[in-house]
SEMARMAR-322270 format. One line per field, with one value per residue (C-alpha): residue number from 1; x, y, z. Coordinates in pm, 1 decimal, padded with zeros to 6 digits, always signed. Each point is the difference from the previous one (the first is absolute). Example, Ala and Ser with C-alpha at 12.3 -4.5 7.8 and 13.67 -1.06 7.14 Angstrom:
<atoms>
num: [1 | 2]
x: [+01230.0 | +00137.0]
y: [-00450.0 | +00344.0]
z: [+00780.0 | -00066.0]
</atoms>
This chain:
<atoms>
num: [1 | 2 | 3 | 4 | 5 | 6 | 7 | 8 | 9 | 10 | 11 | 12 | 13 | 14 | 15 | 16 | 17 | 18 | 19 | 20 | 21 | 22 | 23 | 24 | 25 | 26 | 27 | 28 | 29 | 30 | 31 | 32 | 33 | 34 | 35 | 36 | 37 | 38 | 39 | 40 | 41 | 42 | 43 | 44 | 45 | 46 | 47 | 48 | 49 | 50 | 51 | 52 | 53 | 54 | 55 | 56 | 57 | 58 | 59 | 60 | 61 | 62 | 63 | 64 | 65 | 66 | 67 | 68 | 69 | 70 | 71 | 72 | 73 | 74 | 75 | 76 | 77 | 78 | 79 | 80 | 81 | 82 | 83 | 84 | 85 | 86 | 87 | 88 | 89 | 90 | 91 | 92 | 93 | 94 | 95 | 96 | 97 | 98 | 99 | 100 | 101 | 102 | 103 | 104 | 105 | 106 | 107 | 108 | 109 | 110 | 111 | 112 | 113 | 114 | 115 | 116 | 117 | 118 | 119 | 120 | 121 | 122 | 123 | 124 | 125 | 126 | 127 | 128 | 129 | 130 | 131 | 132 | 133 | 134 | 135 | 136 | 137 | 138 | 139 | 140 | 141 | 142 | 143 | 144 | 145 | 146 | 147 | 148 | 149 | 150 | 151 | 152 | 153 | 154 | 155 | 156 | 157 | 158 | 159 | 160 | 161 | 162 | 163 | 164 | 165 | 166 | 167 | 168 | 169 | 170 | 171 | 172 | 173 | 174 | 175 | 176 | 177 | 178 | 179 | 180 | 181 | 182 | 183 | 184 | 185 | 186 | 187 | 188 | 189 | 190 | 191 | 192 | 193 | 194 | 195 | 196 | 197 | 198 | 199 | 200 | 201 | 202 | 203 | 204 | 205 | 206 | 207 | 208 | 209 | 210 | 211 | 212 | 213 | 214 | 215 | 216 | 217 | 218 | 219 | 220 | 221 | 222 | 223 | 224 | 225 | 226 | 227 | 228 | 229 | 230 | 231 | 232 | 233 | 234 | 235 | 236 | 237 | 238 | 239 | 240 | 241 | 242 | 243 | 244 | 245 | 246 | 247 | 248 | 249 | 250 | 251 | 252 | 253 | 254 | 255 | 256 | 257 | 258 | 259 | 260 | 261 | 262 | 263 | 264 | 265 | 266 | 267 | 268 | 269 | 270 | 271 | 272 | 273 | 274 | 275 | 276 | 277 | 278 | 279 | 280 | 281 | 282 | 283 | 284 | 285 | 286 | 287 | 288 | 289 | 290 | 291 | 292 | 293 | 294 | 295 | 296 | 297 | 298 | 299 | 300 | 301 | 302 | 303 | 304 | 305 | 306 | 307 | 308 | 309 | 310 | 311 | 312 | 313 | 314 | 315 | 316 | 317 | 318 | 319 | 320 | 321 | 322 | 323 | 324 | 325 | 326 | 327 | 328 | 329 | 330 | 331 | 332 | 333 | 334 | 335 | 336 | 337 | 338 | 339 | 340 | 341 | 342 | 343 | 344 | 345 | 346 | 347 | 348 | 349 | 350 | 351 | 352 | 353 | 354 | 355 | 356 | 357 | 358 | 359 | 360 | 361 | 362 | 363 | 364 | 365 | 366 | 367 | 368 | 369 | 370 | 371 | 372 | 373 | 374 | 375 | 376 | 377 | 378 | 379 | 380 | 381 | 382 | 383 | 384 | 385 | 386 | 387 | 388 | 389 | 390 | 391 | 392 | 393 | 394 | 395 | 396 | 397 | 398 | 399 | 400 | 401 | 402 | 403 | 404 | 405 | 406 | 407 | 408 | 409 | 410 | 411 | 412 | 413 | 414 | 415 | 416 | 417 | 418 | 419 | 420 | 421 | 422 | 423 | 424 | 425 | 426 | 427 | 428 | 429 | 430 | 431 | 432 | 433 | 434 | 435 | 436 | 437 | 438 | 439 | 440 | 441 | 442 | 443 | 444 | 445 | 446 | 447 | 448 | 449 | 450 | 451 | 452 | 453 | 454 | 455 | 456 | 457 | 458 | 459 | 460 | 461 | 462 | 463 | 464 | 465 | 466 | 467 | 468 | 469 | 470 | 471 | 472 | 473 | 474 | 475 | 476 | 477 | 478 | 479 | 480 | 481 | 482 | 483 | 484 | 485 | 486 | 487 | 488 | 489 | 490 | 491 | 492 | 493 | 494 | 495 | 496 | 497 | 498 | 499 | 500 | 501 | 502 | 503 | 504 | 505 | 506 | 507 | 508 | 509 | 510 | 511 | 512 | 513 | 514 | 515 | 516 | 517 | 518 | 519 | 520 | 521 | 522 | 523 | 524 | 525 | 526 | 527 | 528 | 529 | 530 | 531 | 532]
x: [+00000.0 | +00139.5 | +00101.6 | -00187.7 | +00147.8 | -00020.5 | +00223.3 | +00244.6 | +00077.4 | +00286.3 | -00040.2 | +00036.6 | -00296.8 | -00217.2 | +00089.4 | -00071.1 | -00352.9 | -00050.5 | +00102.0 | -00239.1 | -00302.0 | +00044.4 | +00051.9 | -00362.2 | -00116.1 | -00116.9 | -00137.1 | -00353.0 | -00207.3 | -00103.8 | +00355.4 | +00168.0 | +00358.9 | +00043.2 | +00331.5 | +00170.9 | +00355.0 | -00005.8 | -00140.3 | -00161.1 | -00289.1 | -00259.3 | +00199.0 | -00035.8 | -00117.2 | -00341.2 | -00082.2 | -00328.5 | +00023.5 | -00216.7 | -00062.9 | -00347.0 | -00033.5 | -00016.2 | -00274.3 | -00306.5 | -00295.8 | -00331.6 | -00230.7 | -00256.3 | -00277.6 | +00201.9 | +00143.9 | +00216.6 | -00202.6 | +00253.5 | +00366.0 | +00194.9 | +00360.0 | +00223.7 | +00359.9 | +00320.6 | +00160.5 | +00249.7 | +00377.2 | +00146.3 | +00325.4 | +00125.2 | -00260.7 | +00234.5 | +00361.4 | +00107.6 | +00180.4 | +00180.2 | +00139.4 | +00112.4 | +00174.8 | +00158.0 | +00136.4 | +00154.7 | +00151.3 | +00130.0 | +00185.0 | +00152.9 | +00106.1 | +00153.9 | +00184.5 | +00132.5 | -00188.6 | -00183.4 | +00045.7 | -00023.9 | -00363.8 | -00063.6 | +00124.0 | -00299.2 | -00253.3 | +00002.6 | -00071.7 | -00279.1 | -00155.0 | +00008.1 | -00179.2 | -00274.1 | -00014.9 | -00026.4 | -00266.7 | -00207.6 | +00042.7 | -00139.4 | -00233.8 | -00310.7 | +00119.4 | -00145.8 | -00202.2 | -00366.1 | -00213.2 | +00260.0 | -00085.3 | +00278.7 | +00344.2 | +00224.6 | +00039.9 | -00286.8 | -00134.0 | -00072.0 | +00263.7 | -00050.8 | -00008.2 | -00282.2 | -00196.6 | +00026.6 | -00114.0 | -00333.5 | -00040.8 | +00032.0 | -00203.3 | -00292.5 | +00042.0 | -00012.8 | -00308.0 | -00169.8 | +00099.7 | -00110.1 | -00340.4 | -00034.5 | -00370.4 | -00079.9 | +00174.0 | -00118.1 | -00357.9 | +00056.6 | +00154.2 | -00279.8 | -00260.9 | +00189.4 | -00259.1 | -00317.7 | +00072.5 | +00320.7 | +00186.9 | +00273.1 | +00367.6 | +00070.7 | +00358.5 | +00131.0 | +00353.1 | +00181.1 | +00061.5 | +00379.1 | +00167.9 | +00128.1 | -00334.4 | -00189.7 | +00235.7 | -00034.0 | -00374.7 | +00033.9 | +00235.1 | -00230.6 | -00306.8 | +00189.4 | +00088.0 | -00361.1 | -00129.3 | +00273.7 | -00115.5 | -00371.7 | -00088.6 | -00374.0 | +00064.2 | +00106.3 | -00334.0 | -00028.6 | +00307.0 | -00102.9 | +00208.5 | -00234.0 | +00006.1 | +00237.5 | -00151.4 | -00099.3 | -00007.3 | +00317.2 | +00104.9 | -00346.9 | +00118.1 | +00210.1 | -00059.0 | +00289.2 | -00113.0 | +00149.5 | +00000.4 | -00267.6 | +00107.9 | +00197.5 | -00086.0 | +00251.0 | -00216.8 | -00022.8 | +00349.5 | +00227.4 | -00136.1 | +00345.4 | +00068.7 | -00321.5 | +00078.3 | -00206.4 | +00074.5 | -00191.0 | -00178.9 | -00104.6 | -00325.6 | -00139.5 | -00357.4 | -00025.8 | -00313.7 | +00193.3 | +00062.8 | +00362.4 | +00062.6 | +00124.7 | +00239.9 | +00147.3 | +00039.3 | +00161.2 | +00241.7 | +00102.3 | +00053.4 | +00225.1 | +00199.0 | +00044.2 | +00123.3 | +00279.0 | +00126.5 | -00043.9 | +00303.1 | -00054.1 | +00014.4 | +00314.3 | +00160.2 | -00081.1 | +00128.1 | +00319.6 | +00060.7 | -00013.4 | +00316.1 | +00162.0 | +00063.8 | +00358.9 | -00122.7 | -00075.9 | +00354.4 | +00143.6 | -00207.8 | +00080.4 | +00374.3 | -00015.2 | -00171.3 | +00214.2 | +00342.0 | -00059.8 | -00037.7 | +00227.1 | +00323.7 | -00017.4 | +00134.7 | -00285.3 | -00259.0 | +00156.4 | -00053.4 | -00371.9 | -00023.6 | +00189.6 | -00225.9 | +00289.3 | -00180.9 | -00372.7 | -00201.4 | -00343.2 | -00204.3 | +00131.1 | +00085.5 | -00178.2 | +00014.1 | -00136.0 | -00080.2 | -00130.9 | -00175.6 | +00186.0 | -00214.6 | +00077.8 | -00366.7 | -00031.7 | +00228.5 | -00037.0 | +00189.1 | -00044.4 | +00170.4 | +00012.9 | -00157.6 | +00276.7 | -00244.2 | +00124.9 | +00326.1 | +00279.8 | +00141.4 | +00089.6 | +00080.5 | -00350.8 | -00151.7 | +00255.8 | -00069.7 | -00375.2 | -00005.7 | +00201.4 | -00257.9 | -00269.8 | +00180.4 | +00040.9 | -00375.8 | -00104.2 | +00237.3 | -00212.3 | -00296.8 | +00220.7 | +00167.6 | -00137.0 | +00082.5 | +00332.6 | +00121.3 | +00213.9 | +00047.9 | +00068.3 | +00020.6 | +00379.5 | +00000.3 | -00239.0 | +00103.2 | -00289.5 | +00047.2 | +00003.7 | -00296.1 | -00178.5 | +00088.2 | -00105.5 | -00320.3 | -00065.0 | +00064.2 | -00236.3 | -00270.4 | +00046.7 | -00034.6 | -00311.8 | -00151.2 | +00004.9 | -00075.7 | -00305.5 | -00024.3 | -00155.1 | +00227.4 | -00009.5 | -00267.2 | -00049.7 | -00066.9 | -00311.0 | -00119.6 | +00160.3 | +00186.9 | -00300.4 | -00322.1 | +00001.6 | -00047.2 | -00356.5 | -00131.2 | +00162.9 | -00131.6 | -00346.4 | +00030.8 | +00076.9 | -00298.3 | -00231.8 | +00074.3 | -00102.2 | -00305.1 | -00129.5 | +00047.7 | -00175.2 | -00295.4 | -00021.4 | +00157.8 | +00231.1 | +00091.5 | +00371.2 | +00179.4 | +00333.2 | +00164.6 | +00370.4 | +00199.3 | +00363.9 | +00206.7 | +00324.2 | +00182.9 | -00121.6 | -00354.0 | +00061.8 | +00182.6 | -00263.0 | -00278.7 | +00158.4 | +00019.5 | -00358.5 | -00118.8 | +00185.0 | +00187.2 | +00203.3 | +00363.9 | -00079.4 | -00172.8 | +00234.1 | +00108.0 | +00303.1 | -00021.0 | +00182.2 | +00250.5 | +00122.0 | +00143.9 | -00120.2 | +00223.8 | -00029.1 | +00012.9 | -00305.7 | -00227.5 | -00113.8 | -00059.5 | +00200.5 | -00005.2 | +00045.5 | -00317.0 | -00216.1 | +00095.1 | +00223.8 | -00033.2 | -00349.8 | -00121.8 | -00372.3 | -00311.4 | -00282.2 | -00345.5 | -00190.0 | -00372.8 | -00218.3 | -00375.0 | -00253.5 | -00357.6 | -00133.6 | +00189.2 | +00263.0 | +00324.9 | +00350.0 | +00331.9 | +00352.9 | +00306.5 | +00328.1 | +00302.1 | +00276.1 | -00203.8 | +00018.7 | -00326.3 | +00013.4 | -00212.4 | -00188.6 | +00084.4 | -00009.1 | -00300.4 | -00206.4 | +00070.8 | -00363.3 | -00099.7 | +00171.6 | -00233.5 | +00152.0 | +00289.0 | +00326.9 | -00169.3 | +00126.4 | -00356.3 | -00181.0 | -00370.8 | -00030.5 | -00274.4 | +00202.4 | +00324.7 | -00125.6 | -00148.7 | +00338.2 | +00170.1 | -00271.1 | -00102.9 | -00345.0 | -00169.9 | -00114.0]
y: [+00000.0 | +00343.9 | +00214.3 | +00323.4 | +00337.5 | -00011.1 | -00306.3 | +00137.6 | +00296.4 | -00006.9 | -00123.0 | +00351.9 | +00117.3 | -00285.8 | +00067.7 | +00366.6 | -00067.0 | -00246.6 | +00262.5 | +00253.6 | -00226.9 | -00261.3 | +00259.5 | +00101.2 | -00356.6 | +00100.1 | +00340.6 | +00112.5 | +00039.9 | -00364.5 | -00134.4 | +00083.5 | -00106.8 | -00327.2 | -00043.2 | +00275.1 | -00074.0 | -00361.0 | -00162.8 | -00312.4 | +00018.9 | -00277.9 | -00118.5 | +00339.9 | -00045.9 | +00158.1 | +00340.4 | +00192.4 | +00271.2 | +00263.5 | +00113.4 | -00097.6 | +00347.7 | +00142.8 | -00227.3 | +00166.2 | -00036.6 | -00137.6 | +00271.6 | +00142.4 | -00247.6 | -00305.9 | -00267.5 | -00304.5 | -00317.9 | -00242.5 | -00046.9 | -00250.0 | -00083.7 | -00199.5 | -00027.1 | -00165.8 | -00218.6 | +00171.2 | +00013.9 | -00346.9 | -00183.8 | -00137.7 | -00207.8 | -00295.6 | -00116.3 | +00189.9 | +00331.4 | -00066.2 | -00336.5 | +00119.7 | +00301.9 | -00218.6 | -00241.6 | +00293.3 | +00128.5 | -00346.1 | -00034.0 | +00344.1 | -00101.8 | -00322.5 | +00200.6 | +00251.8 | +00265.7 | +00180.2 | +00363.1 | +00105.3 | +00091.5 | -00317.6 | -00214.6 | +00117.4 | -00090.6 | -00378.5 | +00001.3 | +00252.8 | -00212.0 | -00299.1 | +00206.2 | +00082.6 | -00364.9 | -00136.0 | +00254.0 | -00108.2 | -00370.9 | +00058.3 | +00291.2 | -00009.4 | -00272.8 | +00047.6 | +00300.3 | -00018.0 | +00008.0 | -00153.7 | -00364.6 | -00109.5 | +00158.2 | +00074.9 | +00203.3 | +00229.5 | +00069.5 | +00341.7 | +00158.8 | +00200.2 | +00311.0 | -00153.8 | -00104.9 | +00354.0 | +00145.2 | -00183.6 | +00042.1 | +00375.5 | +00014.5 | -00152.5 | +00246.0 | +00294.0 | -00137.7 | -00034.6 | +00350.0 | +00154.6 | -00169.4 | +00005.6 | +00084.8 | -00270.3 | -00278.9 | +00123.1 | -00020.2 | -00341.6 | -00136.3 | +00135.7 | -00163.5 | -00326.1 | -00211.0 | +00181.7 | +00104.5 | -00172.0 | +00134.5 | -00227.9 | +00081.6 | -00219.8 | -00126.7 | -00154.8 | -00097.1 | -00156.1 | -00312.0 | +00044.1 | -00005.5 | +00357.1 | +00142.6 | -00221.2 | +00105.9 | +00367.6 | -00030.4 | -00174.7 | +00265.9 | +00274.8 | -00157.8 | -00074.0 | +00368.5 | +00105.1 | -00230.4 | +00093.9 | +00359.0 | -00080.4 | -00343.5 | +00042.3 | -00040.2 | -00364.1 | -00159.0 | +00207.0 | -00143.7 | -00233.2 | -00211.9 | -00091.6 | -00335.9 | -00024.2 | -00003.7 | -00355.6 | -00251.7 | +00046.2 | -00173.7 | -00142.7 | -00348.7 | -00046.2 | +00284.7 | +00105.0 | +00134.8 | +00332.2 | +00143.4 | +00249.1 | +00353.2 | -00108.6 | +00139.0 | -00069.0 | +00165.1 | +00326.6 | +00021.4 | -00236.7 | +00059.4 | +00026.5 | -00368.3 | -00201.3 | -00361.2 | -00287.5 | -00227.3 | +00220.1 | +00271.8 | -00131.2 | +00156.2 | -00148.3 | +00126.1 | +00335.4 | +00076.1 | -00017.6 | +00353.0 | -00098.8 | -00127.5 | +00335.2 | +00045.3 | -00342.9 | +00083.3 | +00335.5 | -00175.0 | -00242.4 | +00292.0 | +00169.5 | -00319.0 | -00033.8 | +00359.0 | -00102.2 | -00227.6 | +00259.7 | +00068.8 | +00375.7 | -00011.7 | -00213.7 | +00252.7 | +00292.3 | -00181.8 | -00096.6 | +00355.8 | +00134.6 | -00172.3 | -00038.6 | +00371.8 | +00120.8 | +00212.0 | -00319.5 | -00125.6 | +00333.6 | +00001.2 | -00363.9 | +00053.6 | +00297.1 | -00215.2 | -00310.5 | +00166.2 | +00131.3 | -00361.6 | -00204.1 | +00051.2 | +00133.5 | -00329.7 | -00191.1 | +00245.6 | -00027.8 | -00376.5 | +00046.9 | +00247.9 | -00233.2 | -00294.5 | -00193.5 | -00001.0 | -00047.7 | -00088.6 | -00128.7 | -00077.1 | -00355.6 | -00190.4 | -00064.2 | +00138.7 | -00100.8 | +00234.9 | -00072.5 | +00242.0 | +00120.8 | -00218.5 | -00306.5 | -00082.9 | +00092.6 | -00096.8 | +00093.5 | -00143.6 | +00148.4 | -00032.5 | +00253.4 | -00090.6 | +00143.7 | +00217.4 | +00337.1 | +00076.6 | +00252.3 | +00012.6 | +00367.8 | +00305.1 | +00142.5 | -00322.4 | -00025.9 | +00350.0 | -00031.9 | -00308.6 | +00187.2 | +00279.4 | -00254.7 | -00054.6 | +00375.1 | +00056.7 | -00287.9 | +00081.0 | +00284.7 | -00236.8 | -00246.1 | +00235.4 | -00191.5 | -00344.3 | +00049.4 | +00340.2 | +00065.6 | +00317.4 | -00049.5 | +00369.8 | -00016.4 | -00253.7 | +00195.2 | +00363.9 | +00238.5 | +00074.1 | -00370.4 | -00071.9 | +00269.8 | -00165.6 | -00350.2 | +00143.8 | +00123.5 | -00343.8 | -00156.2 | +00254.7 | -00059.9 | -00375.2 | +00030.5 | +00261.3 | -00245.9 | -00317.4 | +00112.1 | +00377.1 | +00199.9 | -00167.7 | +00030.6 | +00206.8 | -00251.6 | -00279.8 | +00172.5 | -00083.0 | -00344.4 | +00098.4 | +00141.9 | -00131.1 | -00284.6 | +00259.1 | +00065.4 | -00242.3 | +00203.1 | +00328.6 | -00155.7 | -00126.6 | +00347.4 | +00147.2 | -00286.0 | +00058.2 | +00364.3 | -00100.2 | -00180.2 | +00308.4 | +00218.4 | -00240.7 | +00020.0 | -00339.1 | +00060.1 | -00364.4 | +00082.3 | +00268.9 | -00071.5 | -00230.8 | -00072.8 | -00164.3 | -00111.3 | -00083.8 | +00071.2 | +00248.2 | -00200.3 | +00095.9 | +00357.7 | +00104.4 | -00118.3 | +00135.9 | +00346.0 | -00011.8 | -00120.7 | +00288.0 | +00243.2 | +00178.1 | +00305.6 | -00074.3 | -00371.9 | -00084.6 | +00135.9 | -00264.5 | +00001.9 | -00065.7 | -00312.0 | +00211.0 | +00177.4 | -00117.0 | +00106.6 | +00253.4 | +00244.2 | +00279.3 | -00115.7 | -00166.5 | +00088.7 | -00359.3 | -00079.2 | -00318.4 | +00170.3 | +00201.9 | -00271.6 | -00298.8 | +00045.2 | -00267.7 | +00008.5 | +00223.2 | +00052.1 | +00152.9 | +00097.0 | +00140.3 | +00182.2 | +00024.2 | +00273.6 | +00044.9 | +00265.9 | -00022.6 | +00027.9 | -00311.0 | +00180.3 | -00200.6 | +00141.0 | -00184.0 | +00114.2 | -00199.8 | -00024.0 | -00147.7 | -00083.6 | +00212.6 | +00309.0 | +00153.0 | -00089.7 | +00088.5 | -00257.5 | +00001.6 | +00340.5 | -00089.9 | -00008.5 | +00356.2 | +00094.5 | -00245.4 | +00205.1 | +00117.1 | +00347.9 | +00160.7 | -00118.6 | -00250.0 | -00356.7 | -00117.1 | -00131.9 | -00048.1 | -00377.3 | -00025.1 | +00214.7 | -00176.4 | -00347.3 | +00125.2 | +00146.4 | -00335.9 | -00188.1 | -00202.3 | -00155.7 | -00095.3 | -00359.3]
z: [+00000.0 | -00090.0 | +00292.2 | +00048.6 | +00079.8 | +00381.0 | +00024.8 | -00256.5 | +00221.6 | +00249.4 | +00355.4 | +00140.0 | -00206.9 | +00121.8 | +00363.1 | -00057.3 | -00121.4 | +00284.1 | +00252.9 | -00147.9 | -00006.7 | +00273.8 | +00270.9 | -00052.9 | -00066.5 | -00347.3 | +00096.4 | +00065.7 | +00312.9 | -00007.0 | -00003.5 | +00329.4 | +00047.3 | +00189.7 | +00185.7 | -00208.1 | -00113.3 | +00121.6 | -00316.1 | +00143.6 | -00251.8 | +00056.7 | +00304.0 | +00169.2 | +00360.0 | +00041.1 | +00136.4 | -00030.8 | -00263.1 | +00171.0 | +00353.5 | +00116.6 | +00150.8 | -00352.0 | -00133.7 | -00148.0 | +00234.0 | -00131.5 | -00133.4 | +00240.7 | +00072.2 | -00103.3 | +00228.4 | -00069.6 | -00043.4 | -00150.9 | -00082.7 | -00209.7 | -00071.1 | -00229.3 | +00120.3 | -00102.5 | +00265.8 | +00227.1 | -00034.6 | -00039.9 | -00037.7 | -00329.3 | -00181.8 | -00058.5 | +00004.7 | -00313.4 | +00017.8 | +00326.4 | -00106.4 | -00344.4 | +00152.3 | +00267.3 | -00260.5 | -00186.9 | +00323.2 | +00094.7 | -00330.7 | +00048.6 | +00349.1 | -00129.5 | -00266.9 | +00251.5 | -00196.5 | +00282.2 | +00094.6 | +00363.7 | -00053.3 | -00199.1 | +00288.0 | +00204.1 | -00268.6 | +00041.1 | +00375.0 | -00054.0 | -00275.7 | +00235.0 | +00265.4 | -00250.0 | -00105.0 | +00353.4 | +00089.0 | -00300.1 | +00072.3 | +00350.5 | -00077.4 | +00214.3 | +00234.5 | +00347.1 | -00118.4 | +00097.9 | -00312.3 | -00235.0 | -00054.6 | -00236.4 | +00051.6 | -00293.7 | -00315.8 | -00101.2 | +00347.3 | +00140.5 | +00217.9 | +00317.5 | -00219.2 | -00205.0 | +00306.8 | +00134.5 | -00332.9 | +00008.7 | +00373.1 | -00038.5 | -00321.2 | +00189.7 | +00283.1 | -00239.4 | -00178.2 | +00337.0 | +00106.3 | -00330.2 | +00026.3 | +00377.9 | +00006.4 | -00255.8 | +00190.5 | +00339.3 | -00122.0 | -00159.6 | +00319.9 | +00217.3 | -00223.8 | -00047.8 | +00179.6 | -00100.8 | -00360.2 | -00107.0 | -00303.7 | -00133.4 | -00041.0 | -00302.3 | -00035.3 | -00322.8 | -00106.7 | -00293.3 | +00207.5 | -00018.5 | +00342.4 | +00012.6 | -00114.0 | +00245.3 | +00278.3 | -00090.3 | +00029.5 | +00333.8 | +00140.9 | -00126.2 | +00158.8 | +00320.7 | +00022.7 | -00057.5 | +00270.5 | +00245.6 | -00025.0 | +00003.7 | +00132.2 | -00059.5 | -00373.7 | +00044.1 | -00083.1 | -00319.5 | -00173.7 | -00280.1 | -00235.3 | -00288.6 | -00173.5 | -00292.7 | -00351.2 | -00085.2 | -00153.6 | -00205.5 | -00207.8 | -00057.3 | -00094.2 | +00313.1 | +00249.2 | +00223.7 | +00335.1 | +00109.4 | +00354.2 | +00093.8 | -00080.0 | -00308.4 | -00342.2 | -00277.3 | -00264.3 | +00190.3 | +00149.1 | -00194.8 | -00347.7 | -00154.9 | +00056.6 | -00032.9 | -00087.7 | -00131.9 | +00295.6 | +00245.3 | -00197.7 | -00340.9 | -00125.1 | -00321.3 | -00006.5 | -00183.3 | +00201.6 | +00326.3 | +00139.6 | +00064.1 | -00352.7 | -00131.9 | +00291.0 | -00068.4 | -00368.7 | +00079.7 | +00235.6 | -00273.5 | -00238.1 | +00254.6 | +00058.0 | -00375.1 | -00004.1 | +00237.7 | -00278.8 | -00276.6 | -00220.4 | +00020.4 | +00379.9 | -00016.5 | -00234.1 | +00228.3 | +00307.8 | -00180.9 | -00116.1 | +00355.2 | +00123.7 | -00342.3 | -00020.2 | +00051.6 | +00290.7 | +00192.7 | -00056.3 | +00110.3 | +00317.8 | +00064.9 | -00031.4 | +00237.1 | +00263.1 | -00045.6 | -00013.1 | +00350.4 | +00115.4 | -00225.6 | -00189.1 | -00353.9 | -00132.5 | +00162.5 | -00133.6 | -00345.3 | +00007.9 | +00063.7 | -00287.6 | -00231.3 | +00088.9 | +00152.2 | +00332.1 | +00047.5 | +00307.4 | +00098.8 | +00309.2 | +00036.4 | +00317.2 | +00327.3 | +00352.4 | +00338.0 | +00286.9 | +00348.2 | +00231.8 | +00307.4 | +00225.3 | -00211.4 | -00055.5 | -00367.0 | -00289.1 | -00364.2 | -00296.0 | -00345.9 | -00336.9 | -00280.0 | -00333.9 | -00217.2 | -00195.7 | +00124.8 | -00173.4 | -00024.4 | -00350.9 | -00032.6 | +00209.8 | -00013.2 | +00130.3 | +00278.9 | +00130.0 | -00048.0 | +00224.8 | +00261.0 | -00033.7 | +00091.8 | +00331.9 | +00047.0 | -00032.7 | +00226.6 | +00287.3 | +00147.4 | +00035.6 | +00190.8 | +00243.3 | +00300.4 | -00138.3 | -00182.4 | +00121.0 | -00305.5 | -00202.4 | -00369.4 | -00084.9 | +00012.5 | -00282.1 | -00223.1 | -00050.7 | -00035.7 | -00368.8 | -00083.2 | +00230.2 | -00197.1 | -00328.6 | +00103.1 | +00145.1 | -00351.5 | -00149.1 | +00255.5 | -00080.7 | -00371.3 | +00047.0 | +00216.7 | -00232.6 | -00287.1 | +00191.3 | +00197.8 | -00025.9 | -00286.2 | -00252.8 | -00377.7 | -00173.5 | -00280.1 | +00252.7 | +00133.4 | +00349.6 | +00034.6 | +00317.9 | +00183.8 | -00154.7 | +00253.2 | +00277.8 | -00117.9 | +00262.1 | +00278.6 | -00133.1 | -00020.0 | +00356.0 | +00132.4 | -00182.5 | +00094.2 | +00367.1 | -00034.9 | -00204.7 | +00307.5 | +00216.5 | -00258.6 | +00005.4 | +00378.8 | +00066.9 | +00296.0 | +00053.0 | -00037.1 | +00195.9 | -00171.3 | -00249.5 | +00036.5 | -00279.9 | +00014.1 | -00304.9 | -00187.2 | -00220.9 | -00300.8 | +00103.4 | +00116.6 | -00317.4 | -00253.0 | +00223.2 | +00008.4 | -00380.1 | -00031.4 | +00218.8 | -00226.3 | +00277.5 | -00093.9 | -00090.8 | -00004.8 | -00327.3 | -00267.3 | -00247.8 | -00229.0 | -00375.3 | -00112.6 | -00193.0 | +00314.6 | +00328.2 | +00344.3 | +00170.6 | +00286.7 | -00256.1 | -00195.4 | +00255.7 | +00357.3 | +00116.7 | +00315.7 | +00205.1 | +00336.0 | -00057.1 | -00153.4 | +00215.7 | +00302.7 | +00264.0 | +00156.5 | -00285.8 | +00033.0 | -00144.3 | +00234.4 | -00071.5 | +00272.6 | -00066.2 | +00147.4 | -00015.5 | +00099.7 | +00127.0 | -00354.6 | -00107.2 | -00208.6 | -00006.6 | -00049.5 | -00028.3 | +00080.2 | -00104.8 | +00188.6 | -00176.5 | +00243.5 | +00238.8 | -00218.6 | -00124.0 | -00368.1 | -00300.2 | -00200.1 | -00372.0 | -00165.5 | -00215.5 | +00319.8 | +00113.3 | -00065.4 | +00273.3 | +00271.1 | +00273.1 | -00029.9 | -00184.9 | +00150.8 | +00231.4 | +00037.6 | +00058.7 | -00306.7 | -00060.6 | -00008.4 | -00262.6 | -00240.8 | +00086.2 | -00079.0 | -00327.0 | -00089.3 | +00064.8 | -00185.8 | +00302.5 | -00014.2 | +00325.4 | +00027.2]
</atoms>
């Protein structure tokens, strides 16, 4: 594939445009900077993006009657034995060759600390059932604990009323997850926090039955509160989710999931992903990082292809109390064959370390200078943009069409309120970046849904999409619903707890000029939602 102008320009130019645009997270009032100058992107630990004291109050005569949320799981460790093991194997060869600098000598022990912490992650932590890679860290647990507290504080009157009427006029707090451990655990920590603050809500918590029977020929039971179609729609598989009847309401979601999974194998996506790290700028950044850790001769051997590394080998770690042991082997699928790959895998350890400060207590910032962290943040954003973000104009809505079911679910919940059905006081959903990112695109949020033509390549100079705005850890969308005595319903959206506009085409649905409250009847018409 021919290179386009952005990747033909020198590394200094690329870093210059990164500095101009990333510092403001793409610019615009709806794109606040997240962890400025740290460049953790979708691994950014969560922080609310607006002070609750500055929230717009409901218009006169309106009071909050309902709230709902969809959130990514909290900060976690590494998802599997990949980056750490590949980097360690590279370091071990450098050590064997006597090719370590003074700084490089520290890298191996720090990688092993990260590795051990991930092997044992969640052991002896209440609420984590299966220790190991992919679990939430103490940072992640705190994120959802505090997110629940802020939801409760923001809607204090709503939950106080619901708790007081729990026995006489119960209104459910519906909890749904993807069924994957870290999303399930996030939901549990969130609910635990709610109930710790207000115990009279306990009887209202409800985990609905999973959609069933799927697949029809040989149904696979799922735990209550699990909904793959709603919160794992990027990865629906025939073994558990097959839908063959076109009349089934979930048929289209299954088809859209298959289309997305086919997109992941598309040659155009492969070409874009290859171009990101094939650019000379990646090699330049990689050499800068690696020559601080290893001798030039060793780095030259990686560039020449003489040396390559992968996540091969096995390790065993035992907890300090001796009661839990974990043995894992790498699958050899994560490789280092060039300088860009080597530094990008080290970047993956740099971005995960802040989430693991309680478990591993390592700081990788010394191994990843700021300018290079900035560059590899760009490469990560570019990869995510194409894989599950807005993507390529000519490919249409393949990366976000599957989120239609989630958009419908949000609107359907408010439909019930508008009709006077107050059976739910809240709905809480817990999922993943692969759900948050398409959903933000589907909702048409500002600085989120801007595609790139096939003939161009995403860059910070030509596109405002940024991973640390769209999907930091614990990223969330919340809708607060207010109603007056005449039955008029308004909706306000918070994205990462910042008052955020619905898509620009719906501006006429605002309750008043400049307000973040939208007339619900007009809003759903704008989005094309039809009540059931």
